[in-house]
All heavy atoms as an XYZ file, in Angstrom:
910
protein
N      80.347    110.459     92.463
C      79.001    109.915     92.402
C      78.815    108.903     93.453
O      79.652    108.006     93.617
C      78.753    109.358     91.026
C      77.356    108.816     90.880
S      77.067    108.334     89.191
C      75.821    107.184     89.369
N      77.749    108.958     94.165
C      77.424    107.941     95.224
C      76.989    106.635     94.607
O      76.600    106.587     93.501
C      76.374    108.510     96.170
N      77.130    105.576     95.383
C      76.680    104.274     94.966
C      75.165    104.305     94.812
O      74.461    105.010     95.581
C      77.053    103.173     95.942
N      74.585    103.624     93.837
C      73.139    103.570     93.692
C      72.621    102.179     93.924
O      73.293    101.181     93.508
C      72.708    104.070     92.306
O      73.268    103.202     91.257
N      71.505    102.068     94.583
C      70.910    100.736     94.885
C      70.543    100.018     93.652
O      69.884    100.563     92.725
C      69.693    100.956     95.850
C      69.160     99.671     96.354
C      69.771     98.967     97.364
C      68.034     99.156     95.816
C      69.330     97.769     97.796
C      67.471     97.933     96.321
C      68.141     97.281     97.288
N      70.931     98.767     93.503
C      70.664     97.977     92.273
C      69.449     97.089     92.461
O      68.493     97.160     91.778
C      71.884     97.207     91.894
C      71.839     96.544     90.563
C      73.239     96.085     90.088
N      73.127     95.309     88.853
C      73.796     94.241     88.619
N      74.667     93.835     89.509
N      73.627     93.620     87.507
N      69.563     96.055     93.315
C      68.476     95.118     93.626
C      68.704     94.286     94.816
O      69.828     94.333     95.349
C      68.102     94.187     92.446
C      69.238     93.538     91.594
C      69.534     93.879     90.267
C      70.174     92.580     91.990
N      70.594     93.119     89.875
C      70.999     92.295     90.845
C      70.452     91.867     93.118
C      72.046     91.376     90.876
C      71.543     90.932     93.128
C      72.232     90.739     92.013
N      67.647     93.634     95.298
C      67.760     92.647     96.385
C      67.800     91.278     95.803
O      66.952     91.001     94.927
C      66.589     92.771     97.386
C      66.653     94.158     98.092
C      66.617     91.641     98.403
C      65.405     94.490     98.958
N      68.641     90.432     96.185
C      68.756     89.075     95.637
C      68.352     88.046     96.804
O      68.793     88.178     97.888
C      70.159     88.743     95.253
C      70.433     87.254     94.858
C      69.773     86.973     93.514
C      71.952     87.117     94.759
N      67.459     87.144     96.426
C      67.100     86.029     97.304
C      67.356     84.740     96.608
O      67.187     84.602     95.412
C      65.643     86.089     97.713
C      65.312     87.276     98.577
C      63.845     87.248     99.061
O      62.997     86.787     98.305
N      63.606     87.855    100.162
N      67.819     83.737     97.377
C      67.986     82.407     96.880
C      66.793     81.550     97.116
O      66.202     81.602     98.199
C      69.200     81.778     97.602
C      70.532     82.537     97.546
C      71.620     81.842     98.338
C      70.992     82.662     96.087
N      66.345     80.793     96.076
C      65.183     79.979     96.171
C      65.438     78.583     95.453
O      66.129     78.550     94.519
C      63.962     80.616     95.471
C      63.476     81.859     96.197
N      62.562     81.732     97.202
C      63.741     83.170     96.063
C      62.258     82.970     97.699
N      62.978     83.785     97.020
N      64.758     77.585     96.046
C      64.837     76.275     95.386
C      64.080     76.220     94.090
O      64.435     75.499     93.177
C      64.335     75.210     96.354
C      65.332     74.865     97.461
C      64.829     73.700     98.253
N      64.292     74.282     99.508
C      63.643     73.589    100.375
N      63.464     72.340    100.234
N      63.220     74.198    101.481
N      62.946     76.937     94.012
C      62.099     76.896     92.784
C      61.837     78.342     92.382
O      60.930     78.998     92.926
C      60.760     76.156     93.144
C      59.867     75.990     91.937
O      59.946     76.821     90.947
O      59.095     75.017     91.981
N      62.595     78.834     91.480
C      62.534     80.263     91.058
C      61.221     80.602     90.441
O      60.590     81.588     90.807
C      63.705     80.602     90.150
C      63.510     82.002     89.533
C      65.046     80.556     90.911
N      60.680     79.820     89.460
C      59.382     80.199     88.859
C      58.280     80.280     89.955
O      57.394     81.175     89.875
C      59.086     79.070     87.866
C      60.530     78.645     87.483
C      61.271     78.692     88.746
N      58.312     79.303     90.923
C      57.293     79.320     91.935
C      57.413     80.589     92.828
O      56.443     81.193     93.153
C      57.433     78.061     92.791
C      56.405     77.896     93.872
C      56.518     76.611     94.619
C      55.524     76.416     95.708
N      55.632     75.161     96.363
N      58.656     80.917     93.118
C      58.881     82.125     93.948
C      58.483     83.390     93.176
O      57.896     84.282     93.778
C      60.344     82.227     94.356
N      58.780     83.416     91.902
C      58.363     84.612     91.061
C      56.844     84.754     90.996
O      56.350     85.793     91.096
C      58.970     84.417     89.624
N      56.182     83.598     90.862
C      54.722     83.596     90.855
C      54.173     84.078     92.209
O      53.225     84.850     92.262
C      54.228     82.109     90.546
C      52.817     81.974     90.141
C      52.431     80.659     89.551
N      53.063     79.535     90.234
C      54.115     78.845     89.797
N      54.706     79.203     88.629
N      54.584     77.795     90.415
N      54.789     83.685     93.310
C      54.392     84.116     94.608
C      54.438     85.610     94.689
O      53.456     86.258     95.173
C      55.367     83.483     95.695
C      55.220     84.046     97.090
C      54.164     83.587     97.882
C      56.040     85.019     97.541
C      54.018     84.108     99.210
C      55.915     85.568     98.781
C      54.892     85.154     99.612
N      55.571     86.227     94.352
C      55.695     87.688     94.421
C      54.805     88.385     93.391
O      54.193     89.413     93.739
C      57.155     88.101     94.217
C      58.025     87.879     95.421
C      58.887     86.750     95.416
C      57.930     88.680     96.514
C      59.695     86.532     96.506
C      58.754     88.428     97.624
C      59.603     87.384     97.634
O      60.336     87.095     98.760
N      54.596     87.773     92.253
C      53.775     88.367     91.191
C      52.294     88.338     91.615
O      51.621     89.367     91.612
C      53.979     87.689     89.914
O      53.071     88.137     88.913
N      51.853     87.204     91.981
C      50.436     87.018     92.272
C      50.044     87.506     93.736
O      48.993     88.039     93.978
C      50.027     85.566     92.062
C      50.149     85.140     90.604
C      49.810     83.664     90.428
O      49.374     83.013     91.310
O      50.062     83.228     89.287
N      51.021     87.289     94.660
C      50.691     87.611     95.998
C      50.927     89.092     96.357
O      50.285     89.658     97.207
N      51.906     89.713     95.727
C      52.287     91.089     96.067
C      52.351     92.020     94.831
O      52.862     93.115     95.004
C      53.690     91.115     96.763
C      53.755     90.280     98.048
C      55.176     90.097     98.497
C      52.895     90.964     99.107
N      51.783     91.617     93.720
C      51.720     92.414     92.541
C      53.080     92.934     91.967
O      53.129     94.006     91.365
C      50.798     93.663     92.775
C      49.366     93.253     93.047
O      48.943     92.248     92.402
O      48.677     93.917     93.832
N      54.096     92.135     92.171
C      55.370     92.410     91.502
C      55.173     92.183     90.022
O      54.490     91.272     89.600
C      56.532     91.595     92.009
C      57.190     92.110     93.287
C      56.536     92.225     94.468
C      58.479     92.483     93.244
C      57.114     92.668     95.582
C      59.107     92.955     94.362
C      58.474     93.036     95.575
N      55.882     92.930     89.146
C      55.936     92.670     87.706
C      57.143     91.788     87.496
O      58.233     92.044     87.984
C      56.107     93.992     86.937
O      55.009     94.827     87.264
C      56.204     93.780     85.430
N      56.912     90.780     86.738
C      58.004     89.814     86.352
C      58.638     90.315     85.042
O      57.988     90.351     84.014
C      57.532     88.374     86.149
C      56.968     87.841     87.496
C      58.662     87.478     85.707
C      56.261     86.515     87.419
N      59.878     90.804     85.110
C      60.596     91.245     83.945
C      61.263     90.185     83.188
O      61.425     90.112     82.026
C      61.613     92.384     84.324
C      60.900     93.589     84.917
O      59.765     93.950     84.549
N      61.635     94.268     85.799
N      61.855     89.205     84.007
C      62.587     88.041     83.470
C      62.331     86.932     84.341
O      62.284     87.049     85.549
C      64.131     88.321     83.378
C      64.950     87.124     82.977
C      64.463     89.472     82.559
N      62.157     85.659     83.725
C      61.984     84.482     84.586
C      62.397     83.248     83.851
O      61.986     82.970     82.727
C      60.534     84.354     85.055
S      60.338     83.008     86.258
N      63.370     82.536     84.423
C      63.798     81.208     83.924
C      63.831     80.258     85.100
O      63.459     80.616     86.255
C      65.172     81.373     83.279
O      66.175     81.587     84.236
N      64.261     79.037     84.826
C      64.422     78.065     85.970
C      65.456     78.493     86.990
O      65.421     78.125     88.165
C      64.711     76.693     85.451
C      63.614     76.038     84.615
C      64.147     74.745     83.983
C      62.372     75.847     85.445
N      66.431     79.252     86.617
C      67.569     79.606     87.422
C      67.605     81.102     87.874
O      68.340     81.509     88.794
C      68.872     79.263     86.848
C      68.969     77.818     86.463
C      70.346     77.322     86.094
N      71.344     77.638     87.114
C      71.569     76.981     88.289
N      70.701     76.044     88.665
N      72.478     77.373     89.110
N      66.831     82.002     87.245
C      66.980     83.415     87.495
C      65.686     84.149     87.199
O      64.989     83.844     86.190
C      68.080     83.979     86.645
C      68.308     85.457     86.834
C      67.829     86.475     86.044
C      69.040     86.111     87.863
N      68.228     87.731     86.585
C      69.036     87.539     87.653
C      69.736     85.638     88.976
C      69.578     88.439     88.457
C      70.344     86.568     89.819
C      70.302     87.958     89.556
N      65.315     85.102     88.071
C      64.110     85.914     87.782
C      64.483     87.321     88.267
O      65.205     87.516     89.188
C      62.946     85.418     88.487
N      63.891     88.308     87.554
C      63.948     89.694     87.968
C      62.561     90.223     88.067
O      61.796     90.138     87.018
C      64.793     90.544     87.009
C      66.260     90.082     86.950
C      67.053     90.873     85.896
O      66.614     91.871     85.352
O      68.192     90.376     85.619
N      62.237     90.818     89.189
C      60.848     91.335     89.432
C      60.984     92.791     89.867
O      62.087     93.227     90.322
C      60.171     90.563     90.548
C      59.959     89.047     90.180
C      61.097     88.209     90.605
C      58.716     88.578     90.875
N      59.870     93.533     89.769
C      59.934     94.935     90.119
C      58.554     95.319     90.766
O      57.512     94.888     90.340
C      60.208     95.722     88.903
C      60.469     97.234     89.234
C      61.144     97.947     88.132
O      61.684     97.328     87.173
N      61.247     99.225     88.257
N      58.639     96.140     91.751
C      57.499     96.776     92.380
C      57.882     98.262     92.587
O      58.655     98.570     93.515
C      57.159     96.109     93.664
O      56.010     96.751     94.239
N      57.372     99.114     91.803
C      57.754    100.542     91.818
C      59.251    100.661     91.482
O      59.739    100.050     90.569
N      60.025    101.272     92.381
C      61.468    101.346     92.191
C      62.196    100.212     92.823
O      63.435    100.061     92.572
C      62.034    102.697     92.753
O      61.760    102.745     94.182
N      61.567     99.348     93.539
C      62.197     98.173     94.189
C      62.357     97.075     93.144
O      61.442     96.642     92.526
C      61.381     97.661     95.378
C      61.913     96.360     95.998
C      63.269     96.654     96.688
C      60.877     95.814     96.969
N      63.602     96.579     93.043
C      63.885     95.487     92.136
C      64.312     94.251     92.987
O      65.113     94.363     93.882
C      64.985     95.864     91.170
C      64.542     96.864     90.179
C      65.677     97.210     89.220
C      65.231     98.298     88.293
N      66.287     98.726     87.353
N      63.754     93.134     92.696
C      64.026     91.928     93.438
C      64.500     90.834     92.436
O      63.846     90.619     91.427
C      62.779     91.415     94.129
C      62.875     90.075     94.870
C      63.851     90.183     96.033
C      61.494     89.662     95.373
N      65.655     90.275     92.702
C      66.230     89.235     91.841
C      66.093     87.878     92.580
O      66.319     87.886     93.827
C      67.667     89.509     91.482
N      65.741     86.866     91.933
C      65.628     85.462     92.544
C      66.565     84.589     91.772
O      66.596     84.533     90.540
C      64.196     84.977     92.352
C      63.051     85.902     92.810
C      61.688     85.372     92.541
C      63.190     86.274     94.318
N      67.323     83.833     92.555
C      68.320     82.939     91.939
C      68.131     81.533     92.516
O      67.894     81.392     93.687
C      69.769     83.468     92.220
C      70.830     82.660     91.456
S      72.488     83.427     91.600
C      72.920     82.986     93.264
N      68.277     80.575     91.638
C      68.076     79.141     92.040
C      69.240     78.694     92.919
O      70.415     79.032     92.685
C      68.006     78.240     90.825
C      67.939     76.762     91.241
N      69.055     75.979     91.271
C      66.865     76.075     91.618
C      68.696     74.720     91.687
N      67.338     74.868     91.910
N      68.947     77.989     93.961
C      69.962     77.369     94.792
C      69.259     76.254     95.540
O      68.139     76.355     95.922
C      70.476     78.385     95.819
O      71.496     77.842     96.571
N      70.024     75.177     95.798
C      69.427     74.095     96.551
C      69.332     74.534     98.016
O      69.992     75.462     98.418
C      70.280     72.808     96.491
O      71.532     73.027     97.203
N      68.512     73.886     98.815
C      68.324     74.270    100.246
C      69.593     74.284    100.944
O      69.883     75.203    101.738
C      67.314     73.311    100.938
C      67.098     73.719    102.288
N      67.774     73.185    103.350
C      66.223     74.549    102.850
C      67.400     73.742    104.497
N      66.415     74.542    104.220
N      70.500     73.286    100.673
C      71.790     73.277    101.423
C      72.610     74.445    101.176
O      73.328     74.946    102.014
C      72.571     72.022    101.043
C      71.875     70.763    101.508
O      71.014     70.825    102.407
O      72.162     69.675    100.949
N      72.509     75.041     99.938
C      73.356     76.209     99.567
C      72.789     77.486    100.108
O      73.516     78.445    100.334
C      73.526     76.300     98.069
C      74.238     75.166     97.445
C      74.212     75.199     95.978
O      73.243     75.564     95.424
N      75.327     74.896     95.262
N      71.452     77.543    100.300
C      70.816     78.790    100.583
C      71.230     79.361    101.997
O      71.453     80.550    102.144
C      69.311     78.750    100.537
O      68.830     77.748    101.409
C      68.891     78.472     99.140
N      71.330     78.527    102.972
C      71.651     79.045    104.322
C      72.725     78.255    105.046
O      73.409     78.871    105.806
C      70.347     79.034    105.172
O      69.815     77.747    105.243
C      69.416     79.990    104.621
N      72.761     76.940    104.956
C      73.587     76.196    105.850
C      75.118     76.301    105.572
O      75.870     76.235    106.521
C      73.159     74.741    105.799
O      73.420     74.180    104.465
N      75.549     76.493    104.299
C      77.009     76.526    104.099
C      77.633     77.788    104.619
O      78.640     77.776    105.283
C      77.268     76.378    102.620
C      77.026     75.007    102.130
C      77.391     74.841    100.632
O      77.581     75.769     99.950
N      77.431     73.618    100.235
N      77.089     78.946    104.229
C      77.767     80.227    104.754
C      76.757     81.154    105.440
O      77.164     82.255    105.702
C      78.357     80.917    103.496
C      79.562     80.145    102.873
C      80.264     81.069    101.910
C      81.475     80.308    101.348
N      82.335     81.117    100.552
N      75.564     80.730    105.622
C      74.618     81.610    106.372
C      74.134     82.743    105.570
O      73.809     83.764    106.084
N      74.106     82.666    104.168
C      73.591     83.771    103.394
C      72.165     83.937    103.524
O      71.369     83.037    103.632
C      73.904     83.542    101.869
C      75.400     83.647    101.540
C      75.990     82.659    100.848
C      76.097     84.768    101.837
C      77.325     82.732    100.413
C      77.458     84.930    101.499
C      78.047     83.869    100.799
O      79.330     84.011    100.414
N      71.711     85.215    103.458
C      70.269     85.521    103.411
C      70.167     86.407    102.168
O      70.869     86.184    101.160
C      69.826     86.216    104.694
O      70.542     87.391    104.837
N      69.303     87.513    102.223
C      69.302     88.354    101.029
C      70.648     89.049    100.917
O      71.369     89.259    101.869
C      68.214     89.400    101.317
O      66.923     88.818    101.355
N      70.960     89.450     99.663
C      72.173     90.099     99.327
C      71.834     91.400     98.713
O      71.071     91.483     97.778
C      72.954     89.237     98.316
C      74.337     89.767     97.849
C      75.294     88.624     97.727
C      74.164     90.525     96.563
N      72.379     92.507     99.301
C      72.133     93.817     98.693
C      73.210     94.104     97.711
O      74.410     94.016     97.957
C      72.213     94.886     99.848
C      71.141     94.712    100.950
C      71.377     95.825    101.992
C      69.811     94.754    100.385
N      72.803     94.504     96.513
C      73.742     94.713     95.382
C      73.727     96.186     95.017
O      72.693     96.772     94.848
C      73.321     93.863     94.193
O      74.161     94.077     93.088
N      74.944     96.732     94.757
C      75.041     98.158     94.397
C      75.822     98.334     93.146
O      76.879     97.636     92.968
C      75.697     98.918     95.544
C      74.949     98.890     96.798
C      75.141     97.876     97.765
C      73.994     99.865     97.098
C      74.436     97.842     98.941
C      73.280     99.806     98.260
C      73.519     98.845     99.231
N      75.423     99.202     92.305
C      76.217     99.581     91.136
C      77.141    100.703     91.579
O      76.648    101.666     92.204
C      75.290    100.078     89.985
O      74.396     98.959     89.605
C      76.076    100.520     88.814
N      78.438    100.630     91.293
C      79.403    101.560     91.687
C      80.202    102.057     90.416
O      80.248    101.367     89.365
C      80.354    101.065     92.737
C      79.620    100.663     94.049
C      81.191     99.827     92.232
N      80.682    103.238     90.497
C      81.456    103.787     89.337
C      82.938    103.369     89.406
O      83.601    103.409     88.346
C      81.350    105.313     89.308
O      81.824    105.875     90.481
C      79.916    105.664     89.008
N      83.475    103.029     90.640
C      84.876    102.720     90.732
C      85.008    101.573     91.770
O      84.985    101.837     92.995
C      85.700    103.919     91.155
C      87.210    103.646     91.185
O      87.636    102.499     91.339
O      87.979    104.662     91.117
N      85.142    100.388     91.320
C      85.186     99.231     92.164
C      86.361     99.271     93.202
O      86.138     99.115     94.407
C      85.351     97.987     91.335
C      85.468     96.661     92.166
S      83.910     96.161     92.807
C      82.951     95.656     91.449
N      87.546     99.629     92.681
C      88.659     99.609     93.630
C      88.542    100.618     94.736
O      88.857    100.316     95.913
C      89.970     99.849     92.829
C      90.264     98.681     91.864
O      89.834     97.608     92.078
N      90.939     98.997     90.736
N      88.178    101.875     94.397
C      88.073    102.823     95.448
C      86.892    102.539     96.429
O      86.994    102.739     97.672
C      87.902    104.229     94.933
O      86.614    104.395     94.262
N      85.846    101.941     95.946
C      84.735    101.542     96.790
C      85.145    100.464     97.732
O      84.869    100.449     98.916
C      83.539    101.107     95.957
O      83.099    102.137     95.078
C      82.356    100.675     96.870
N      85.836     99.434     97.235
C      86.354     98.335     98.121
C      87.330     98.927     99.151
O      87.280     98.529    100.316
C      87.015     97.225     97.278
C      85.938     96.496     96.486
C      87.870     96.312     98.111
C      86.484     95.470     95.503
N      88.199     99.780     98.708
C      89.119    100.417     99.673
C      88.414    101.106    100.775
O      88.758    100.946    102.000
C      90.042    101.371     98.948
O      90.783    100.641     97.955
C      91.088    102.007     99.914
N      87.410    101.903    100.470
C      86.603    102.620    101.511
C      85.868    101.658    102.410
O      85.897    101.850    103.651
C      85.595    103.526    100.801
C      86.208    104.801    100.233
C      85.072    105.782     99.786
C      84.542    105.359     98.440
N      83.583    106.377     97.904
N      85.265    100.605    101.832
C      84.474     99.651    102.681
C      85.409     98.920    103.583
O      85.072     98.587    104.734
C      83.648     98.731    101.778
C      82.480     99.390    101.065
C      81.858     98.417    100.121
C      81.482     99.929    102.075
N      86.622     98.513    103.076
C      87.569     97.795    103.893
C      88.090     98.670    105.043
O      88.256     98.217    106.160
C      88.741     97.239    103.127
C      88.297     96.085    102.198
S      89.616     95.400    101.118
C      90.495     94.425    102.337
N      88.220     99.935    104.791
C      88.607    100.842    105.860
C      87.609    100.933    106.990
O      87.938    101.265    108.131
C      88.958    102.211    105.238
N      86.390    100.634    106.628
C      85.262    100.747    107.565
C      85.024     99.374    108.194
O      84.049     99.159    108.945
C      84.028    101.227    106.893
C      84.078    102.707    106.374
C      82.907    102.983    105.475
C      84.102    103.634    107.607
N      85.833     98.328    107.875
C      85.744     97.031    108.524
C      85.192     95.917    107.679
O      85.063     94.795    108.154
N      84.835     96.144    106.431
C      84.324     95.118    105.499
C      85.515     94.242    105.047
O      86.651     94.632    105.109
C      83.590     95.714    104.383
N      85.099     93.025    104.644
C      86.149     92.082    104.039
C      85.678     91.574    102.729
O      84.410     91.299    102.528
C      86.377     90.889    104.994
C      86.856     91.250    106.347
C      86.977     90.024    107.245
O      86.977     88.895    106.730
O      87.059     90.166    108.487
N      86.580     91.359    101.788
C      86.174     90.749    100.505
C      85.766     89.326    100.750
O      86.435     88.645    101.540
C      87.394     90.747     99.522
C      87.523     91.996     98.624
C      88.832     91.961     97.937
C      86.390     92.157     97.655
N      84.755     88.906    100.098
C      84.288     87.539    100.184
C      84.577     86.875     98.812
O      83.702     86.655     98.057
C      82.769     87.510    100.567
C      82.279     86.091    100.893
O      83.065     85.213    101.157
O      81.013     85.906    100.861
N      85.837     86.568     98.604
C      86.298     86.016     97.318
C      86.915     87.110     96.530
O      86.929     88.310     96.911
N      87.483     86.745     95.399
C      88.183     87.727     94.560
C      87.233     88.559     93.719
O      86.046     88.237     93.535
C      88.985     86.830     93.617
C      88.143     85.588     93.500
C      87.536     85.388     94.833
N      87.670     89.719     93.235
C      86.956     90.474     92.275
C      87.003     89.732     90.987
O      87.942     89.142     90.563
C      87.649     91.864     92.026
C      87.762     92.659     93.343
C      86.957     92.638     90.876
C      88.581     93.938     93.181
N      85.774     89.618     90.343
C      85.655     88.890     89.138
C      85.440     89.845     87.995
O      84.746     90.904     88.134
C      84.409     87.950     89.188
C      84.589     86.865     90.231
C      83.358     85.977     90.291
C      83.561     84.930     91.381
N      82.372     84.116     91.528
N      86.135     89.566     86.889
C      86.166     90.447     85.687
C      85.287     89.685     84.629
O      85.787     88.895     83.870
C      87.579     90.700     85.235
C      88.344     91.442     86.329
C      88.978     90.823     87.295
C      88.417     92.840     86.275
C      89.735     91.463     88.299
C      89.147     93.535     87.250
C      89.777     92.867     88.207
O      90.500     93.543     89.177
N      84.010     90.043     84.611
C      83.094     89.508     83.670
C      83.000     90.298     82.450
O      83.519     91.429     82.411
C      81.684     89.412     84.329
C      81.646     88.674     85.663
C      81.794     87.208     85.589
O      81.660     86.668     84.492
O      82.163     86.561     86.552
N      82.355     89.760     81.397
C      82.266     90.478     80.093
C      81.510     91.797     80.364
O      81.805     92.845     79.712
C      81.544     89.652     79.072
C      82.433     88.445     78.653
C      81.160     90.438     77.810
C      81.715     87.436     77.823
N      80.493     91.845     81.191
C      79.637     92.998     81.441
C      80.238     93.937     82.447
O      79.700     95.028     82.639
C      78.251     92.577     81.822
C      78.254     91.622     82.992
N      78.402     92.010     84.229
C      78.202     90.243     82.978
C      78.391     90.924     85.045
N      78.241     89.883     84.361
N      81.308     93.567     83.164
C      81.889     94.427     84.170
C      82.480     93.682     85.312
O      82.551     92.492     85.314
N      82.980     94.424     86.293
C      83.573     93.825     87.484
C      82.457     93.534     88.504
O      81.506     94.256     88.663
C      84.504     94.857     88.144
C      85.674     95.241     87.308
C      86.546     96.230     88.078
C      87.566     96.879     87.107
N      88.322     97.978     87.851
N      82.682     92.396     89.220
C      81.730     91.989     90.260
C      82.552     91.543     91.510
O      83.587     90.907     91.361
C      80.904     90.760     89.742
C      79.927     90.300     90.823
C      80.185     91.082     88.420
N      82.095     91.952     92.652
C      82.697     91.560     93.859
C      81.659     91.421     94.981
O      80.633     92.000     94.948
C      83.748     92.592     94.328
N      82.009     90.545     95.961
C      81.135     90.400     97.147
C      81.986     90.771     98.339
O      83.146     90.451     98.478
C      80.658     88.982     97.215
N      81.329     91.431     99.276
C      82.006     91.874    100.538
C      81.108     91.487    101.725
O      79.866     91.457    101.548
C      82.318     93.360    100.505
C      83.229     93.745     99.436
S      83.776     95.420     99.622
C      85.071     95.154    100.893
N      81.655     91.265    102.842
C      80.913     91.095    104.094
C      81.174     92.319    104.941
O      82.326     92.736    105.155
C      81.332     89.792    104.822
C      80.813     88.586    104.171
C      81.097     87.363    105.114
N      80.581     86.193    104.494
C      79.354     85.710    104.744
N      78.578     86.290    105.590
N      78.959     84.604    104.131
N      80.065     92.967    105.417
C      80.224     94.112    106.272
C      80.615     93.595    107.678
O      80.728     92.357    107.902
C      78.984     94.962    106.298
S      77.624     94.210    107.211
N      80.796     94.494    108.596
C      81.317     94.125    109.940
C      80.358     93.139    110.681
O      80.835     92.401    111.488
C      81.611     95.371    110.783
C      80.375     96.260    110.895
C      82.832     96.073    110.236
C      80.555     97.441    111.860
N      79.098     93.130    110.286
C      78.136     92.213    110.937
C      78.004     90.924    110.121
O      77.176     90.113    110.511
C      76.831     92.921    111.134
C      76.825     93.998    112.086
O      77.495     93.872    113.177
O      76.109     95.010    111.902
N      78.753     90.804    109.026
C      78.675     89.550    108.277
C      77.604     89.560    107.127
O      77.595     88.664    106.354
N      76.910     90.634    106.977
C      75.913     90.736    105.891
C      76.723     90.939    104.578
O      77.757     91.538    104.524
C      75.027     91.945    106.052
C      74.191     91.833    107.320
N      73.162     90.930    107.466
C      74.255     92.500    108.514
C      72.650     91.022    108.612
N      73.256     91.958    109.309
N      76.149     90.354    103.510
C      76.846     90.353    102.232
C      76.372     91.598    101.362
O      75.154     91.829    101.210
C      76.591     89.057    101.503
C      77.295     89.097    100.062
C      77.107     87.870    102.265
N      77.314     92.267    100.765
C      77.121     93.301     99.786
C      77.646     92.921     98.521
O      78.799     92.455     98.425
C      77.761     94.622    100.244
C      77.469     95.211    101.584
C      78.290     96.421    101.883
C      75.999     95.537    101.749
N      76.883     93.027     97.431
C      77.405     92.760     96.035
C      77.719     94.108     95.507
O      76.969     95.057     95.519
N      78.870     94.174     94.750
C      79.286     95.344     94.070
C      79.406     95.070     92.577
O      79.906     93.954     92.196
C      80.599     95.886     94.565
C      80.711     96.176     96.118
C      82.107     96.597     96.441
C      79.666     97.227     96.451
N      78.976     95.955     91.722
C      78.988     95.823     90.316
C      79.435     97.109     89.654
O      78.849     98.148     89.857
C      77.602     95.412     89.785
C      77.450     95.450     88.316
C      78.137     94.566     87.503
C      76.563     96.382     87.713
C      77.928     94.538     86.115
C      76.441     96.353     86.321
C      77.103     95.440     85.553
O      77.013     95.494     84.207
N      80.479     96.962     88.842
C      80.962     98.116     88.064
C      80.820     97.805     86.612
O      81.551     96.926     86.089
C      82.432     98.446     88.385
C      82.917     99.612     87.570
C      84.468     99.817     87.737
O      84.991     99.580     88.829
O      85.088    100.241     86.759
N      79.816     98.393     85.916
C      79.681     98.088     84.483
C      80.810     98.491     83.622
O      81.523     99.416     84.026
C      78.342     98.849     84.133
C      78.181     99.880     85.175
C      78.904     99.389     86.440
N      80.900     97.895     82.485
C      81.984     98.247     81.564
C      81.725     99.543     80.987
O      80.625     99.959     80.665
C      82.102     97.190     80.392
C      83.098     97.610     79.394
C      82.342     95.797     80.960
């Protein structure tokens, strides 16, 4: 089974304000919204917003949007991506809900991988 697109993640200083911007300005539906996290949707596009101070959003590691994918086999996916030039950006994390990993592709863009339990 191929990887399926999960959501786009953006870092914001004020999550409720950003959620309101997308909701009111672009007609996104707000599925979840708290001070630290929001999930919005427009058709099949899902957008996640996460709280971060300005210093963390870009200056420390140069992160921008993060593309996140749900995968069926974390280890084989990581092996394939590394063979194509990607690097792990930290260790694989084993959360209650599943495995989570971040990778940087050859151009430095970040990919999030998620394997549910």
